Each structure stands twice: as C-alpha cells, then as structure tokens.
N, C-alpha and C positions, 0 to 999 in steps of 0.2 A: 289089278284094280278090282276085278270081280270078287276076289276073296275079301277085300276090304268092304265092299258093298254088302256082301253076304254077312260079314260080322256085324255091320251096322244094323242090318235087318234083324238078326238074332237079338241084338241088344234092344231094339225097339219092341220086339215081340215080348221079350222078358220084362221090360218096363210096363207094358200094357197088362201083362198077367199079374205082376206085383200090385199095380194100382187097383185092378178089379178085386183081387183077393183081399187087399187092404181095406177097400171100401166095404166089402161084405162083412169082414171080421169086425171092423170098427162099428158098423151099423148094429150088428148083433150084440156086441158088448154094450153099446149105448142103450139098446132096447132092454137089456137085462138089468140095468141099473136105474131105469127111468122111474121116477117117483112123482105121483100126482097128488094133488091136495085131497083132503078128506072128502068123501062122497064123490070122488072122480075116479074113473077107470082108464087105464092106459090101453090103447089099441096099437099093437105093433105093426099091423098092416098099414094103417094110416099114419103111424108115428106121431100120435097126438093123444091128449087126454080128453075124455068125454065126461060131462057131468051126468051122474046117474039119473037125476030127476028130469033133466032136459037134454036129450042127446044132441040137440042142435048147438049147444054151448061147447066150444072146444078151446083148448089152450095147450101150449107146449109145456112139457115138464120143465121145472125150474131148477132141478138139482144140478150140481156141478158136473157129475159124471156124464149125464145125457147131453148137457150143453157143450162140453168139450168134445165128445164123440161127434156131435152134429157139426161142430166147427171143423174138425179134422176131415170129415166127409167132404165138406165144401172145398177144403184145401187140396184134396186128392182129385176132385172132379174136374170138369172142363174149365173152371176158372182158376184152378191151381196148377198142380204138377202136370196133369194131362194136357193142359193148354199150351205147355211149352214144347210138346213133342213135335209138332209141325216145324217150329223154328229150329229145333235141334236137327231134324232131318235135312232141312234146307241148307243149314250151315255145313253139316257134314258132307253132303253130296257136293256142294259148291266148292269146298276146300279140296275134295278129292280131284275134281276136274281141274281146278287151278294148279294143283301140284303136279298132275299128269302133264299138262301142257307146258309148265315151266321146266319140268325135268326133260321133256322131249326137246325143248328149244336148246338146252345146254349141250346136247350131244353133238 
C-alpha cells in the first residue's frame, strides 16, 4: 500500500511541476506577443499597458495572443487544473483505504 501512496505522491509532484512550468512559459509567450495601442507601452512586470502621456492610465492588451495566454494562465492556476489536486488526492487515498479494508475482509 505504501508503494501505491508513493506513486500517487510522485504523480502529484509531477503535476505541480508541469503546472508551474506551464504557467511560466505561457506567461512569457503572452508577454512577448502583447500589443498595446499607439502611444501606449507594455510593462511585462505589471502585465499591463501604460499610456505614455499619463502613466496612471492603464489597460490590458487587446490582441488575441495575449488574451488567450492570460486565459490559459487562469485555467492552470488555483481556479483551474491546480484547484482539482486536493480532490484528486482525497479520492485516491480514500479509494486505497477502502480497497485495503475490503481485501482484508475477504481473507
């Protein structure tokens, strides 16, 4: 049973690494294709466009590449794929314990 739990642990760690790497790569790709309106400048740190004449005016880039990358980031984050990890852990561990006790009862 410990071998199975160890396998589940490795799977969860691999999923977490994939999500983090995916978020970083998608964010960088979105930043590289961001396009702001004329007389606006994109700031990759804040991930927003600033008006050159008035730096307090901000807006999100409106091009499809940046919009899609931003959407994918939210789908990988805590509200998307990563949000399912605790439920997957609970179901996997619960099914392991149930199968252990059911197999033990049949002996």
